[in-house]
C-alpha positions in Angstrom: -17.2 5.1 -4.1 -14.1 5.6 -1.9 -14.5 8.2 0.9 -11.8 10.4 -0.5 -13.6 10.7 -3.9 -16.9 11.9 -2.4 -17.8 15.6 -2.5 -16.5 17.8 0.3 -20.1 18.2 1.5 -20.7 14.5 1.6 -17.4 13.9 3.4 -18.4 16.5 6.0 -21.8 14.8 6.5 -20.3 11.3 6.8 -17.5 12.5 9.1 -20.0 14.2 11.4 -22.3 11.1 11.4 -19.5 8.7 12.2 -18.1 11.0 14.9 -21.5 11.1 16.5 -22.2 7.4 16.2 -18.8 6.0 16.9 -16.7 8.7 18.5 -14.3 9.1 15.5 -14.7 10.4 12.0 -14.1 8.3 8.9 -11.2 10.6 8.0 -9.6 10.2 11.5 -9.9 6.5 11.4 -8.5 6.1 7.9 -5.5 8.4 8.8 -4.8 6.3 11.9 -5.5 3.0 10.1 -8.1 2.0 12.7 -11.7 0.8 12.4 -14.5 3.3 13.0 -16.5 0.8 15.0 -13.9 -1.1 17.2 -11.1 1.6 17.1 -8.5 -1.2 16.7 -6.0 -1.6 13.9 -8.0 -2.3 10.8 -7.9 -6.0 10.0 -8.4 -6.3 6.2 -8.2 -9.8 5.0 -9.4 -9.6 1.4 -9.5 -7.1 -1.4 -13.2 -6.6 -0.8 -12.5 -5.7 2.8 -9.9 -3.2 1.7 -12.4 -1.6 -0.7 -15.1 -1.4 2.0 -12.6 0.2 4.4 -11.9 2.9 1.9 -15.6 3.6 1.8 -16.6 3.4 5.5 -13.5 2.8 7.6 -15.1 -0.5 8.9 -12.7 -3.4 9.3 -13.5 -6.9 8.1 -14.5 -8.5 11.4 -16.8 -5.6 12.3 -18.4 -5.7 8.8 -19.0 -9.4 9.2 -20.5 -8.9 12.7 -23.0 -6.4 11.3 -24.4 -9.1 9.1 -24.2 -12.2 11.3 -27.5 -14.0 11.6 -28.6 -14.7 15.1 -29.6 -18.3 15.9 
């Protein structure tokens, strides 16, 4: 579910959590077009990455890095 369609209460919770964890809220990052994790211009390479960015404000490379398997 995209961030903007969540309830006001849930948006507030998620914004507070991301601000605490990453230094910026999801709403701030989406307004600026940056990633919540790396704070760089959001690199969105596929429609799936665009959809995920609308949910969490996480760019494609940061999303991939979260799930990389270590050797």
